[in-house]
C-alpha positions in Angstrom: 207.3 204.6 169.2 207.6 203.7 172.7 210.8 203.0 174.1 212.0 200.2 175.9 213.6 200.3 179.4 215.1 196.9 180.6 215.5 197.1 184.2 218.1 194.2 185.2 220.4 195.4 187.9 224.0 194.1 186.1 226.8 192.6 188.0 229.4 191.5 185.7 231.1 190.4 188.3 229.2 187.5 189.8 228.3 186.2 185.7 231.1 183.5 185.4 229.8 182.3 189.5 226.3 181.9 187.4 227.6 180.4 184.5 229.6 178.4 186.7 226.4 177.2 188.3 225.1 176.6 185.1 228.2 174.0 183.8 227.4 171.7 186.6 223.9 171.7 185.6 224.8 170.5 181.9 226.9 168.5 183.6 224.0 166.3 185.0 221.7 166.6 181.8 225.0 165.0 180.4 225.2 162.2 182.6 222.2 161.1 181.8 222.6 161.4 177.9 221.5 164.6 177.3 223.7 167.0 174.7 225.2 169.2 177.7 223.5 172.2 178.4 222.8 174.5 182.0 220.4 177.9 182.8 220.0 178.8 186.5 217.7 181.9 186.5 218.2 184.6 188.8 216.8 187.4 190.9 217.8 189.7 193.4 221.5 188.3 193.7 220.0 184.5 194.5 218.8 181.7 192.3 215.6 180.8 191.8 216.0 178.8 189.1 217.5 175.6 187.8 217.3 173.6 184.5 219.8 171.3 182.1 218.7 170.1 179.2 216.2 166.9 179.2 214.1 166.7 176.7 215.2 162.7 176.1 214.9 161.4 180.1 211.7 163.5 179.9 210.0 162.5 177.2 209.3 166.9 176.2 211.0 167.9 173.3 210.8 171.5 175.5 212.5 170.7 178.0 215.8 172.7 176.8 217.6 173.9 180.0 215.9 177.0 179.1 213.1 176.7 179.8 213.3 174.0 182.7 214.6 177.1 184.8 212.4 179.2 183.4 209.2 176.6 185.0 211.2 176.5 188.4 211.4 180.4 189.0 207.8 180.4 188.3 206.7 177.8 189.9 209.3 178.4 193.0 207.6 182.3 192.7 204.1 181.8 191.9 204.4 184.4 188.8 204.8 183.5 185.3 206.1 187.2 185.5 209.9 187.0 185.9 211.0 190.9 185.8 214.6 191.9 186.8 216.3 188.6 186.5 218.9 187.6 184.2 219.4 184.0 182.8 222.7 182.2 182.5 222.4 179.5 179.8 225.0 177.3 178.6 224.7 177.4 174.7 223.2 180.6 173.0 219.3 180.0 172.9 217.1 179.0 170.3 213.9 180.1 169.0 211.7 178.8 171.4 213.2 179.7 175.2 213.8 183.5 173.1 210.0 183.3 172.5 209.9 182.7 176.4 212.4 184.5 177.6 209.7 187.4 176.4 207.1 186.6 177.2 208.1 185.7 181.5 209.3 189.4 180.4 213.5 188.0 181.6 215.3 191.7 181.8 218.6 190.1 181.2 220.6 186.8 179.0 223.6 186.1 179.5 225.0 182.8 177.3 228.5 180.7 176.9 229.4 179.2 173.5 227.2 180.4 170.5 225.3 178.3 168.1 225.6 179.2 165.0 223.5 176.9 163.4 219.9 177.2 165.8 221.2 180.1 168.5 219.4 183.0 168.1 220.6 185.8 169.9 223.5 186.5 167.9 224.0 184.0 165.2 221.0 183.6 164.0 218.5 186.5 163.3 219.0 188.4 166.8 215.4 188.4 167.7 216.1 190.1 171.2 216.8 193.2 168.6 213.5 193.0 166.6 210.9 195.8 166.7 207.1 193.6 166.7 208.7 193.2 170.2 206.2 194.4 173.8 209.9 193.7 175.5 213.1 194.2 175.2 216.0 192.2 176.8 219.6 192.7 177.4 222.2 190.2 176.0 225.7 189.5 176.4 227.3 186.2 175.0 230.6 185.2 175.6 230.9 184.4 179.1 233.7 181.2 179.7 232.8 180.4 176.1 235.4 178.2 175.9 234.7 176.2 178.2 231.6 175.7 177.7 232.0 174.7 173.4 234.7 172.2 175.3 231.8 170.4 177.5 229.9 170.4 174.5 232.6 169.3 172.1 233.2 166.7 174.1 230.7 165.6 174.4 229.3 164.7 171.0 233.5 163.6 170.7 232.5 160.9 172.6 229.7 159.8 171.3 229.9 159.4 167.9 232.7 157.5 168.9 230.0 155.5 170.9 229.2 152.3 167.9 225.8 152.5 166.7 223.7 149.8 168.6 
């Protein structure tokens, strides 16, 4: 069996800083009425892609924060592969985004809050540990988890408080 060795350079001291950048993007999405999830993709300590959820405003069901940030980075680098990069996202990725992360060869994913219903990294299925994958992704959850979870909780609380039209 082939051994996989991710090549991400881990700088945990910067994880919170980049997660705060993702939280700022989540706030931009919330201002548009989108579920507040933000993501930044970092390579060599530099943000190469940014995104926030925008499936509603963009009429695009695939426009999750991770997808937007990865697309932006791939365009910026003129490369569909993003080896050595780290994706910071405020919410545990779903299956669609996890597949994209593997295909784009992202080395590491750092997320904030767990997504108990659809999170596929830790909550449901543990996708990145599956033996059939041809790329291994390092992952770490819980970075600024309370802040990330609060942003989501407050958004849905406010949404439920609004009268239906």
